[in-house]
C-alpha positions as CSV (number, residue, x, y, z in Angstrom):
1,M,101.9,-25.0,47.5
2,N,103.2,-22.9,45.2
3,L,106.1,-20.5,46.5
4,P,108.5,-18.7,44.3
5,V,112.0,-20.1,44.5
6,S,115.5,-18.5,44.1
7,F,119.0,-19.6,44.4
8,S,122.2,-17.7,45.8
9,Q,125.4,-18.1,47.1
10,N,124.6,-16.0,50.7
11,L,121.9,-16.0,53.0
12,P,119.0,-13.5,52.3
13,T,118.8,-10.4,54.3
14,G,115.9,-8.0,55.8
15,K,113.3,-10.4,54.3
16,K,111.4,-13.0,55.9
17,A,112.1,-16.1,53.7
18,I,112.6,-20.2,54.0
19,I,115.6,-20.8,53.4
20,L,117.2,-24.3,52.3
21,Q,121.0,-24.0,52.3
22,Y,123.6,-26.9,51.9
23,N,126.2,-27.5,55.0
24,P,129.0,-29.8,54.5
25,A,129.7,-29.5,58.5
26,L,126.6,-31.4,59.2
27,D,128.0,-34.7,57.8
28,S,127.6,-36.4,60.8
29,L,123.8,-36.0,60.7
30,T,124.1,-37.7,57.4
31,T,123.0,-36.5,54.3
32,E,119.4,-37.2,55.4
33,G,119.7,-35.4,58.3
34,Y,119.0,-31.7,59.0
35,T,118.7,-28.7,61.3
36,L,115.4,-27.0,61.2
37,T,115.4,-23.2,62.7
38,I,112.1,-21.0,62.8
39,D,111.7,-17.9,64.5
40,Q,110.4,-14.3,63.6
41,N,112.1,-13.7,60.6
42,Q,112.9,-16.7,58.8
43,V,112.6,-20.6,58.4
44,L,116.4,-21.9,58.1
45,V,116.9,-25.5,56.7
46,Q,120.7,-27.0,56.7
47,S,121.7,-30.0,56.1
48,S,124.8,-31.7,54.2
49,G,122.6,-33.8,51.5
50,T,119.8,-32.9,49.5
51,A,117.6,-35.7,50.9
52,G,118.0,-33.7,54.0
53,L,116.5,-30.7,52.8
54,F,114.2,-32.3,51.3
55,Y,113.2,-34.3,54.3
56,A,113.4,-31.0,56.4
57,V,110.6,-29.9,53.9
58,E,108.3,-32.8,55.0
59,T,108.9,-31.9,58.3
60,I,107.4,-27.8,57.2
61,R,104.5,-29.2,55.6
62,Q,103.6,-31.1,58.9
63,L,103.8,-27.9,60.8
64,L,101.6,-26.2,58.3
65,P,98.0,-26.3,59.0
66,V,96.2,-28.9,56.6
67,T,94.7,-26.2,54.5
68,V,98.1,-26.0,52.4
69,E,97.3,-29.4,51.2
70,K,94.3,-28.1,49.0
71,D,96.4,-25.5,47.5
72,T,94.8,-22.6,49.5
73,L,97.2,-20.2,51.3
74,P,95.4,-18.1,54.2
75,A,97.7,-16.3,56.2
76,L,99.9,-19.1,57.5
77,A,101.8,-19.5,60.7
78,L,104.6,-21.9,61.7
79,P,105.7,-22.3,65.3
80,A,109.0,-21.1,66.5
81,V,111.5,-24.2,67.2
82,E,114.6,-25.8,66.7
83,I,115.4,-29.0,65.3
84,T,117.9,-31.3,64.8
85,D,116.9,-34.4,63.2
86,K,118.3,-37.1,61.4
87,P,117.2,-40.9,60.5
88,R,117.7,-44.0,62.6
89,F,117.8,-46.5,59.9
90,S,119.3,-46.1,55.9
91,W,116.5,-48.5,54.6
92,R,112.5,-47.2,55.5
93,G,110.9,-49.6,53.0
94,M,107.4,-50.0,52.1
95,H,106.6,-52.9,50.1
96,L,103.7,-53.2,47.5
97,D,102.8,-56.6,45.6
98,V,101.0,-55.8,42.5
99,S,100.7,-59.6,41.4
100,R,97.4,-60.6,43.4
101,H,96.3,-57.5,42.1
102,F,97.0,-54.9,39.8
103,M,97.7,-51.1,40.7
104,P,97.6,-48.5,37.9
105,V,100.8,-46.7,37.4
106,D,99.6,-43.0,38.3
107,F,98.6,-45.0,41.5
108,I,102.3,-46.2,41.8
109,K,103.3,-42.4,41.6
110,K,100.9,-41.6,44.6
111,Y,101.8,-44.3,46.3
112,I,105.9,-43.2,46.2
113,D,104.5,-39.5,47.1
114,Y,103.1,-40.8,50.0
115,L,106.3,-42.2,50.8
116,A,107.9,-39.4,50.5
117,M,105.8,-37.8,52.6
118,H,106.3,-40.1,55.5
119,K,110.6,-40.2,54.7
120,L,110.2,-43.4,53.5
121,N,113.2,-43.8,51.0
122,V,112.6,-47.5,49.5
123,F,109.7,-48.6,47.3
124,H,110.3,-52.5,47.6
125,W,107.9,-53.3,43.7
126,H,106.8,-57.0,44.2
127,L,106.2,-57.2,40.5
128,V,106.7,-61.0,40.1
129,D,104.8,-63.6,41.9
130,G,102.9,-66.9,41.2
131,I,99.4,-65.9,40.0
132,G,100.6,-62.3,38.1
133,W,104.0,-61.6,35.9
134,R,103.7,-57.5,36.1
135,I,107.0,-56.5,34.1
136,E,107.4,-56.2,30.4
137,I,110.3,-58.3,29.1
138,K,111.3,-57.9,25.7
139,S,113.2,-61.0,25.5
140,H,110.6,-63.1,26.5
141,P,107.2,-61.7,25.7
142,E,105.0,-64.2,26.6
143,L,105.6,-63.5,30.4
144,T,103.3,-60.0,29.6
145,K,101.4,-61.4,26.6
146,W,100.2,-64.5,28.6
147,G,101.5,-63.9,32.3
148,A,100.0,-61.1,32.9
149,W,96.4,-62.3,32.7
150,R,94.4,-64.5,34.1
151,V,91.5,-66.2,34.0
152,V,88.7,-65.0,36.2
153,K,86.5,-67.9,37.9
154,P,83.4,-67.0,39.5
155,G,83.3,-68.0,43.0
156,K,86.9,-68.8,43.3
157,K,89.7,-66.1,44.7
158,P,92.5,-64.9,42.2
159,W,94.9,-68.1,43.2
160,Q,92.3,-71.1,43.2
161,D,92.6,-73.0,40.2
162,F,95.1,-70.5,38.9
163,E,95.2,-70.3,34.9
164,I,97.0,-67.6,32.2
165,W,94.5,-66.2,29.9
166,K,95.7,-66.4,27.0
167,P,94.1,-64.4,23.5
168,G,91.3,-66.1,21.7
169,D,89.9,-67.1,25.1
170,N,86.3,-66.0,25.7
171,R,86.4,-66.1,29.4
172,P,86.9,-63.0,31.5
173,K,90.3,-62.0,32.4
174,Y,91.7,-59.8,35.0
175,G,95.4,-58.3,35.0
176,G,98.0,-55.5,33.9
177,F,101.5,-55.3,33.2
178,Y,103.9,-52.1,33.7
179,T,105.9,-51.3,30.0
180,Q,109.2,-50.6,30.4
181,K,108.8,-46.9,29.4
182,Q,106.2,-46.4,32.4
183,I,108.7,-48.1,34.8
184,K,111.8,-45.7,33.6
185,E,108.9,-42.9,34.5
186,V,108.6,-44.1,37.8
187,V,111.9,-44.8,38.7
188,A,112.2,-40.9,37.7
189,Y,110.0,-40.3,39.6
190,A,110.7,-41.9,42.7
191,K,114.7,-40.3,42.3
192,K,113.2,-37.0,42.5
193,R,111.7,-37.6,45.8
194,F,114.6,-39.5,46.8
195,V,112.7,-43.0,46.9
196,T,115.0,-45.7,45.8
197,V,112.8,-48.6,43.6
198,V,113.8,-52.1,44.4
199,P,112.3,-54.4,42.2
200,E,111.7,-58.0,43.4
201,I,111.5,-60.7,40.4
202,E,110.4,-63.8,42.4
203,L,112.9,-67.2,42.2
204,P,113.0,-70.6,42.3
205,G,109.4,-70.5,43.9
206,H,106.2,-68.7,43.6
207,S,106.4,-69.1,39.8
208,E,103.5,-71.0,38.6
209,V,103.1,-68.1,35.9
210,V,106.3,-68.2,34.6
211,L,105.7,-72.4,34.5
212,Q,102.8,-72.1,32.7
213,C,103.7,-69.7,30.0
214,Y,106.9,-71.8,29.9
215,P,105.9,-75.3,31.0
216,Q,109.7,-76.9,29.6
217,L,111.3,-75.4,33.0
218,L,108.8,-78.3,34.9
219,C,111.1,-80.7,36.5
220,K,110.4,-84.3,35.2
221,D,110.2,-87.8,36.8
222,K,112.5,-90.8,35.5
223,N,110.2,-91.3,32.4
224,G,110.5,-87.7,31.2
225,K,107.1,-86.7,31.8
226,R,106.7,-83.5,33.5
227,L,105.9,-82.9,37.3
228,P,103.0,-80.7,38.8
229,N,104.0,-77.0,38.4
230,N,103.9,-76.2,42.0
231,G,105.9,-73.1,41.3
232,V,109.2,-73.8,41.0
233,Y,111.6,-74.1,38.3
234,C,113.8,-77.0,37.5
235,A,116.9,-76.3,39.3
236,S,118.9,-78.8,36.9
237,N,117.5,-77.1,33.9
238,P,120.2,-74.9,32.0
239,A,117.3,-73.1,30.6
240,S,115.6,-72.0,34.3
241,Y,118.7,-69.9,34.5
242,K,118.6,-68.5,31.0
243,L,115.4,-67.0,31.7
244,L,116.4,-65.9,34.2
245,E,119.6,-64.3,33.3
246,D,117.6,-62.7,30.8
247,V,115.4,-61.3,32.9
248,I,117.7,-60.4,35.2
249,D,119.7,-58.2,32.3
250,E,116.3,-56.1,31.2
251,V,115.5,-55.5,35.0
252,V,119.6,-53.8,36.0
253,K,119.2,-51.6,32.9
254,L,115.6,-49.7,34.0
255,F,116.1,-50.1,38.2
256,P,119.7,-48.4,39.4
257,S,119.2,-49.9,42.6
258,Q,121.8,-51.1,44.6
259,Y,119.6,-54.5,45.6
260,I,117.6,-56.5,43.5
261,H,114.9,-58.7,45.4
262,I,114.8,-62.1,44.1
263,G,112.4,-63.5,46.6
264,G,113.9,-67.0,47.6
265,D,111.1,-67.7,50.1
266,E,108.9,-70.7,50.6
267,V,110.2,-72.8,48.1
268,N,108.4,-76.1,47.5
269,K,111.3,-78.8,46.9
270,S,109.4,-81.9,46.6
271,N,109.7,-81.5,42.6
272,W,113.3,-81.3,42.9
273,K,113.1,-85.1,45.0
274,K,111.2,-86.5,42.3
275,C,113.0,-84.8,39.8
276,A,115.6,-87.1,37.8
277,S,118.2,-84.6,36.4
278,C,117.7,-82.8,39.8
279,Q,118.8,-85.9,41.8
280,K,121.4,-86.2,39.5
281,L,122.5,-83.1,40.2
282,M,122.5,-83.9,43.9
283,R,124.6,-86.3,43.8
284,E,127.4,-84.8,41.8
285,K,127.2,-81.4,44.1
286,H,126.9,-83.5,47.1
287,L,123.5,-81.5,47.7
288,T,120.7,-81.9,50.1
289,P,117.3,-79.9,48.5
290,D,118.2,-76.9,51.0
291,G,121.9,-76.9,49.4
292,L,120.2,-77.0,46.0
293,Q,118.2,-73.8,46.6
294,S,121.2,-72.2,47.7
295,Y,123.2,-73.9,44.5
296,F,120.3,-72.2,42.7
297,I,120.3,-68.8,44.6
298,N,124.1,-68.6,44.9
299,H,124.2,-68.6,41.4
300,F,122.1,-65.5,40.8
301,D,124.0,-63.8,43.6
302,K,127.0,-63.9,41.5
303,Y,125.2,-63.1,38.6
304,L,124.0,-59.8,40.2
305,K,127.5,-59.1,41.2
306,S,128.7,-59.6,37.8
307,K,126.2,-56.4,36.8
308,G,127.6,-54.5,39.9
309,R,124.4,-55.4,41.8
310,K,123.7,-57.0,45.5
311,L,121.4,-59.7,46.0
312,I,118.8,-59.6,48.7
313,G,115.9,-62.4,49.4
314,W,113.4,-63.6,52.0
315,H,115.0,-65.2,54.8
316,E,114.5,-68.5,53.6
317,I,117.5,-68.3,51.4
318,L,119.4,-69.1,54.4
319,Q,118.3,-72.7,54.0
320,G,121.7,-74.6,52.6
321,K,124.9,-72.3,52.7
322,L,123.9,-69.1,51.3
323,S,126.9,-66.6,49.7
324,P,127.9,-64.4,52.6
325,T,127.1,-61.6,50.4
326,A,123.7,-61.8,50.0
327,S,121.5,-59.9,52.0
328,I,118.5,-60.7,54.1
329,M,114.8,-59.5,54.3
330,Y,113.2,-61.4,57.5
331,W,109.4,-61.5,57.5
332,G,108.9,-64.0,60.3
333,G,107.9,-63.1,64.0
334,A,109.5,-60.8,66.2
335,D,111.1,-63.6,68.2
336,G,113.2,-65.1,65.6
337,V,115.2,-61.4,64.4
338,K,118.3,-62.1,67.0
339,R,118.2,-65.7,65.2
340,V,118.8,-64.2,62.1
341,L,121.1,-61.3,63.1
342,D,123.4,-63.9,64.2
343,K,124.0,-65.5,60.6
344,G,126.0,-62.5,60.1
345,H,124.6,-61.0,56.9
346,P,123.2,-57.7,56.2
347,V,119.2,-57.7,57.6
348,V,116.2,-55.6,56.6
349,L,113.2,-56.8,59.1
350,A,110.0,-56.8,57.4
351,T,108.9,-58.5,60.7
352,G,105.3,-60.4,60.0
353,S,104.2,-60.4,63.6
354,H,104.2,-56.3,63.6
355,L,104.8,-54.8,60.1
356,Y,102.4,-57.2,58.1
357,F,99.8,-54.5,56.6
358,N,97.7,-57.0,54.6
359,H,97.0,-57.8,58.6
360,P,93.6,-56.6,59.8
361,Q,94.3,-53.1,62.1
362,S,91.8,-54.1,64.9
363,L,90.0,-57.1,66.9
364,S,86.9,-55.8,65.7
365,N,84.9,-57.8,63.1
366,N,84.0,-54.7,61.3
367,E,87.0,-54.6,59.6
368,P,87.2,-55.8,56.0
369,E,88.3,-58.9,55.1
370,A,91.7,-59.5,55.5
371,F,94.9,-61.9,55.4
372,N,94.2,-64.0,58.1
373,G,96.8,-65.2,60.6
374,G,97.7,-62.0,62.5
375,Y,96.9,-58.6,63.7
376,S,98.8,-55.6,63.5
377,S,97.2,-52.5,65.5
378,L,98.6,-48.7,64.9
379,K,99.7,-49.1,68.5
380,K,101.5,-52.5,67.9
381,V,103.3,-51.4,64.8
382,Y,104.2,-47.8,66.9
383,N,105.6,-49.9,69.9
384,Y,107.3,-52.4,67.6
385,E,111.5,-52.2,68.6
386,P,113.4,-53.6,66.1
387,L,116.5,-54.5,67.5
388,P,115.9,-57.5,69.7
389,K,117.1,-57.4,73.9
390,G,120.5,-58.9,74.1
391,A,121.5,-57.9,70.3
392,T,125.2,-57.0,70.5
393,Q,126.7,-54.2,69.1
394,T,127.8,-56.5,65.8
395,E,124.4,-57.6,65.5
396,A,122.5,-54.2,65.5
397,S,125.1,-53.1,62.8
398,R,124.0,-55.5,60.7
399,L,120.5,-54.6,60.9
400,M,120.2,-52.1,58.1
401,G,116.4,-51.0,58.5
402,V,112.9,-52.0,58.4
403,E,110.0,-52.4,56.0
404,A,106.6,-52.8,55.9
405,C,104.7,-55.2,53.5
406,L,101.4,-55.2,51.8
407,W,100.4,-58.6,50.5
408,T,97.5,-57.7,48.0
409,E,95.4,-61.0,48.0
410,Y,92.3,-59.4,49.6
411,V,93.4,-55.8,48.3
412,P,91.5,-55.3,45.4
413,D,91.5,-51.9,44.2
414,V,93.2,-48.4,45.3
415,K,90.8,-47.6,47.8
416,R,91.0,-50.5,49.9
417,L,95.0,-50.1,49.4
418,E,94.9,-47.0,51.2
419,Y,92.8,-48.6,54.0
420,M,95.3,-50.8,54.7
421,V,98.4,-48.6,54.7
422,F,97.0,-45.4,56.5
423,P,97.6,-44.6,59.1
424,R,99.8,-47.2,59.9
425,I,102.5,-45.6,58.0
426,A,102.6,-43.0,59.7
427,A,103.9,-45.7,62.8
428,L,106.3,-47.1,60.3
429,S,107.4,-43.8,59.8
430,E,108.6,-42.9,63.4
431,I,109.8,-46.6,64.2
432,S,112.2,-46.6,61.1
433,W,113.3,-42.8,61.7
434,Q,113.4,-41.8,65.3
435,Q,116.2,-42.8,67.5
436,K,115.6,-45.6,69.7
437,G,114.2,-44.5,72.9
438,T,112.5,-41.9,71.7
439,K,109.4,-43.0,70.7
440,N,106.5,-41.6,72.9
441,W,103.3,-43.1,72.2
442,Q,100.9,-40.8,74.4
443,Q,102.4,-38.1,72.6
444,F,102.1,-39.8,69.1
445,R,98.3,-40.2,69.6
446,T,97.3,-37.2,70.4
447,Q,99.4,-35.8,67.0
448,M,97.6,-38.8,65.2
449,A,94.6,-36.3,64.8
450,R,96.2,-33.8,63.2
451,M,97.6,-36.4,60.6
452,L,94.1,-38.0,59.9
453,H,92.7,-34.1,59.2
454,R,95.6,-34.0,56.3
455,Y,94.9,-37.5,55.0
456,K,91.0,-36.5,54.3
457,A,92.4,-33.4,53.0
458,L,94.4,-35.1,50.4
459,N,91.4,-37.4,50.1
460,I,93.5,-40.6,51.4
461,N,90.7,-43.6,52.5
462,Y,92.3,-43.7,55.8
463,A,91.1,-46.6,58.0
464,P,89.3,-45.4,61.3
465,S,90.3,-48.8,62.9
466,A,92.3,-46.8,65.6
467,Y,89.0,-45.2,66.7
468,R,86.9,-48.8,67.3
469,P,85.6,-49.0,70.6
470,I,86.9,-52.5,71.1
471,I,85.0,-54.4,74.1
472,H,87.0,-56.5,76.2
473,F,85.9,-59.3,78.8
474,S,87.8,-60.3,82.2
475,V,85.9,-62.3,84.9
476,N,85.7,-60.6,88.7
477,P,88.0,-63.3,90.7
478,E,85.6,-62.6,93.6
479,N,82.0,-62.7,92.3
480,K,82.5,-64.3,89.2
481,K,80.5,-61.2,87.2
482,L,81.6,-59.9,83.8
483,K,83.6,-56.7,83.8
484,V,83.3,-55.3,81.1
485,G,86.1,-52.7,79.4
486,I,86.0,-50.6,76.0
487,K,89.2,-48.8,75.0
488,T,89.8,-46.8,71.9
489,E,93.4,-46.9,70.2
490,L,93.1,-42.9,69.3
491,P,91.6,-40.6,71.9
492,A,87.4,-40.5,71.6
493,D,84.5,-40.6,73.8
494,I,82.5,-43.8,73.9
495,I,79.1,-44.2,73.8
496,Y,77.9,-47.8,74.9
497,T,74.5,-49.7,75.5
498,T,73.7,-52.8,76.9
499,D,70.1,-53.4,75.9
500,G,70.8,-54.6,72.1
501,S,69.8,-50.9,71.1
502,K,71.8,-48.8,68.4
503,P,74.1,-46.1,70.3
504,T,73.7,-42.4,69.2
505,L,75.1,-39.3,70.4
506,Q,71.4,-39.3,72.3
507,N,70.9,-42.8,73.1
508,G,73.3,-44.5,75.3
509,T,75.9,-44.4,78.3
510,R,79.2,-42.2,78.2
511,Y,81.9,-44.8,79.3
512,T,84.0,-43.7,81.8
513,Q,85.2,-46.8,83.2
514,A,84.7,-50.8,83.3
515,F,81.4,-51.9,85.0
516,L,80.1,-55.6,85.5
517,L,77.1,-57.7,83.9
518,D,75.8,-60.3,85.9
519,H,73.5,-61.6,83.2
520,P,74.0,-62.2,79.5
521,A,73.8,-59.0,77.1
522,T,74.3,-57.7,73.9
523,I,77.1,-54.5,74.2
524,K,77.0,-51.7,71.7
525,A,79.6,-49.2,71.4
526,I,80.3,-46.0,69.1
527,S,83.4,-43.6,69.6
528,V,82.8,-39.9,69.0
529,R,84.7,-37.0,68.8
530,D,83.3,-33.3,68.4
531,S,80.1,-34.7,68.3
532,N,81.1,-36.4,65.2
533,I,80.5,-40.5,64.9
534,L,83.6,-42.0,64.1
535,V,82.3,-45.6,63.4
536,E,79.9,-48.1,62.8
537,P,79.0,-49.9,66.3
538,E,80.8,-52.4,67.9
539,I,78.9,-55.1,68.8
540,K,79.7,-58.0,71.6
541,E,77.6,-61.0,73.0
542,A,78.1,-61.0,76.6
543,I,77.3,-64.6,77.6
544,I,77.7,-66.2,81.1
545,H,78.8,-69.7,81.2
546,K,79.6,-71.8,84.6
547,A,83.0,-72.2,83.8
548,R,83.5,-68.4,83.4
549,G,87.0,-67.8,85.1
550,A,87.8,-71.5,85.9
551,K,90.8,-72.2,86.0
552,V,91.8,-74.5,82.8
553,T,94.7,-77.5,82.6
554,L,96.1,-77.8,78.7
555,K,97.0,-81.7,78.4
556,S,98.2,-80.8,75.0
557,R,100.2,-78.3,74.4
558,P,99.7,-75.9,71.8
559,A,101.9,-74.3,69.4
560,A,104.3,-71.5,70.6
561,K,102.9,-68.7,68.5
562,Y,99.4,-69.8,69.1
563,S,99.1,-70.4,72.9
564,A,97.2,-67.3,73.7
565,Q,97.2,-66.2,77.3
566,G,97.2,-70.1,77.9
567,G,94.3,-72.1,79.3
568,Q,92.8,-69.4,80.8
569,T,92.1,-67.9,77.3
570,L,89.3,-70.7,76.9
571,T,87.2,-69.8,79.9
572,D,87.4,-65.6,79.7
573,L,84.7,-65.2,77.6
574,N,86.6,-63.3,75.1
575,F,86.0,-64.7,71.5
576,G,88.5,-64.8,68.9
577,G,86.1,-63.7,66.4
578,N,86.8,-65.1,62.4
579,N,90.6,-64.1,62.4
580,W,92.8,-67.0,64.1
581,G,95.8,-65.3,64.4
582,N,94.8,-62.6,66.6
583,G,96.4,-63.9,69.7
584,K,92.5,-65.5,71.0
585,W,92.9,-68.6,69.8
586,I,94.4,-71.4,71.6
587,G,95.9,-73.6,68.3
588,V,97.3,-77.4,68.6
589,I,98.5,-78.6,65.7
590,G,99.2,-82.7,64.6
591,K,97.2,-84.3,68.0
592,D,94.1,-84.2,69.7
593,F,93.1,-81.5,72.0
594,D,92.8,-82.5,75.6
595,A,92.1,-79.9,78.4
596,V,90.6,-80.2,81.7
597,I,88.4,-77.4,83.2
598,R,88.7,-76.8,87.2
599,L,84.9,-75.1,88.2
600,D,85.0,-73.1,91.4
601,S,82.3,-75.7,93.0
602,V,80.8,-78.7,92.9
603,M,77.5,-77.7,90.1
604,N,75.3,-79.5,87.8
605,V,75.9,-79.2,84.3
606,H,74.3,-80.7,81.1
607,E,75.9,-79.0,78.3
608,V,80.0,-78.5,77.0
609,G,80.3,-76.4,73.7
610,M,83.8,-75.8,72.3
611,N,84.3,-72.9,70.3
612,C,86.3,-73.8,66.9
613,I,87.2,-72.1,63.7
614,E,88.2,-73.6,60.8
615,Q,90.2,-72.5,57.3
616,S,91.4,-75.5,55.7
617,S,93.9,-73.6,53.3
618,A,95.8,-73.0,56.5
619,G,95.9,-76.0,57.8
620,I,93.2,-75.6,60.4
621,R,90.2,-77.7,60.7
622,F,87.3,-78.3,62.9
623,P,87.4,-81.2,65.0
624,V,85.6,-84.5,63.4
625,G,84.9,-86.2,67.6
626,M,84.8,-84.6,70.8
627,D,84.4,-86.6,73.9
628,V,83.3,-85.2,77.7
629,W,84.3,-86.6,81.0
630,L,83.0,-85.5,84.6
631,S,84.8,-85.9,88.0
632,K,84.0,-84.9,91.0
633,D,87.7,-85.2,92.7
634,G,89.8,-84.6,89.4
635,K,91.1,-88.0,89.7
636,H,88.3,-90.4,89.3
637,Y,86.5,-89.8,85.8
638,R,83.0,-90.7,83.8
639,H,82.7,-90.4,80.7
640,V,79.3,-88.9,79.5
641,K,79.1,-88.2,76.1
642,S,80.8,-88.6,72.5
643,W,80.5,-86.1,69.3
644,K,81.7,-87.5,65.7
645,Q,81.2,-85.4,62.7
646,A,79.1,-87.6,60.7
647,E,80.3,-87.1,57.2
648,P,84.0,-87.9,56.1
649,V,86.6,-85.5,56.0
650,N,87.1,-83.1,52.9
651,R,90.5,-83.1,52.2
652,A,89.8,-80.0,49.7
653,K,91.7,-76.6,50.9
654,S,89.7,-73.6,51.2
655,P,90.8,-70.4,52.2
656,E,86.8,-69.9,53.5
657,V,87.0,-68.4,57.2
658,K,84.3,-70.6,59.0
659,V,83.3,-70.7,63.3
660,K,80.7,-72.8,65.2
661,T,80.1,-74.1,68.5
662,I,80.6,-78.2,69.1
663,K,78.2,-78.5,71.5
664,V,77.7,-81.7,73.5
665,D,74.5,-82.1,75.7
666,F,73.8,-84.8,78.4
667,P,71.1,-85.6,81.7
668,E,72.2,-83.1,83.9
669,Q,75.1,-84.2,86.5
670,S,77.1,-82.7,89.1
671,C,80.7,-82.1,88.8
672,R,83.8,-79.9,89.9
673,Y,86.5,-81.1,86.6
674,I,85.3,-81.1,83.2
675,R,87.6,-82.9,80.6
676,V,87.5,-82.3,77.1
677,K,89.1,-84.0,74.2
678,A,88.9,-83.2,70.7
679,K,90.0,-85.4,67.8
680,Y,92.0,-83.7,65.4
681,A,91.0,-84.1,61.4
682,R,94.0,-86.8,59.8
683,V,94.8,-85.3,56.3
684,P,97.5,-87.0,54.8
685,H,101.0,-85.3,54.2
686,Q,99.3,-82.1,55.9
687,G,99.7,-81.0,59.9
688,V,96.3,-80.2,61.1
689,F,94.9,-77.5,63.5
690,I,92.8,-77.7,66.1
691,F,91.9,-74.1,67.0
692,T,89.9,-72.9,70.2
693,D,89.3,-70.0,71.6
694,E,86.4,-71.0,74.6
695,I,85.0,-74.0,76.5
696,E,81.1,-73.0,77.7
697,V,79.6,-74.5,80.3
698,Y,75.7,-75.3,81.3
């Protein structure tokens, strides 16, 4: 939208105009707040800061027709409004991991445009991680000459059997990095859009790539032999500190941000426990392994302070005795926020349970491959309240803001990146800007259709996930029939079939309310808006078994994070699909699974099936054995059948997700109680989960 601009000390009179006025009297709104008045004569924006004027223009942009995004200017109309607006949080961030998958610099600038469009003001640039170094460091050119490139190995994920690529290697490579010139351009570009770029340089862990470039920084055992590369710097080697100080010296010249992010998460301390010189240092300083981590982190807290900067790191830096001047970025679940605020440090919430945009956006199996372990729908993100109940005023004052993270293990390109970010970034904008208690989901979901049209006009590959017709089952307690409900997060009509045929505009039943089934069926559903089909059909198999809706008593307590809806999860007919973190799975760790099902009456049964999921890289493995007992009174059980895995446990860790039903059949017998025990796979030095979502009885 190209409009003529003029500057004046006085307000123009007698002509229609959009007026942006600096008004120091509005300092109570902060420099990011503004007032906006639109009447038939003019548009008047006032703010005590240029950032506030900028955000007001973004509001005007949202009020204008979508056609302005195409630089076409028909006759424009704005609604008459009076708005007084200011952000809730000073840190409104969006993170991007460019280590796992590199993103071109032109897109980085577009990404910053996306942030500014949504009134976000921090770009957290995750430039360094275990499998890729993306920032030019002139004092250590090997970091990009070698560390920016990895060998592509067919059939393996980027992080599997990682190996840096060096010139002369004929194998295919992948990677890239940003020159210092490009970084300066990005920082300047962001500054014009009131976005602060905060770089992240991982230490002391997540540094496999650095240690392949400089193996002399690895820990050594008592015989002087280098220990395996577990991605952690030797904390007793002065050269580790010198290299990172050299890096920081160049980083602070490129990034004027107040904060420098140093990572600090998921530090594998096993090498420190075996390293002769680290053990010596710990004895001299009276340190535990956690204390050694703090020793390492606090060194760089002091170093950054000497450069006039502040350290921020992931919440694991709280392990040990952290410098009181450090700030925390928390990535755990919402239930741990208050504990972090209690520690006394300034905190930014990147809450993994809600603000990890690498998680799937719906419960649909039609979602592309994503990071397992959770799911964050548009509604879930929008409804997130950062400040926990019971937080004191002091604790609330420590909360600097919120940030969403996009880790790119499963984000290979820009198209997928946009899919994962949009439209959830709009919900992030609301929770970071809107004052507490002012959000309204029903209003937001109605307005999102307009925002999606804007994304489309900008050629953004946004996800249609909020339009997916999610099919949910429940069991009618009176007649044990299957109750089928279908919902979309955003408003749309739903058409469904129950005979396995494909629903279309002409074929199927328009959904108006939940309905009952008393037989197995294949349910397919589509969502429709303005006679347009919005998504591919959602498909769910309705399975009717004898234990549907039956009471389940869990004899083995599940992990708190993976308890779903308790025992009833296992007879609700809602299978969890291929995402073990979506709240539909029961997870038991380090022990056998044990449960008792109480049928509604004495029945004849001949088969019991336990549906399980496996992802060995996450410590989740199929059971290696299963036993079934039957009883009529719940006191006296008879063992009826065992199943044992024939092949030995494969100790290798694979990211592949597998789902299967372990079935035990036996001659038909009558019972009312069924006890199911499943043996977990014992793998040395690894806590192993059994995950199950349904126990079927026939």
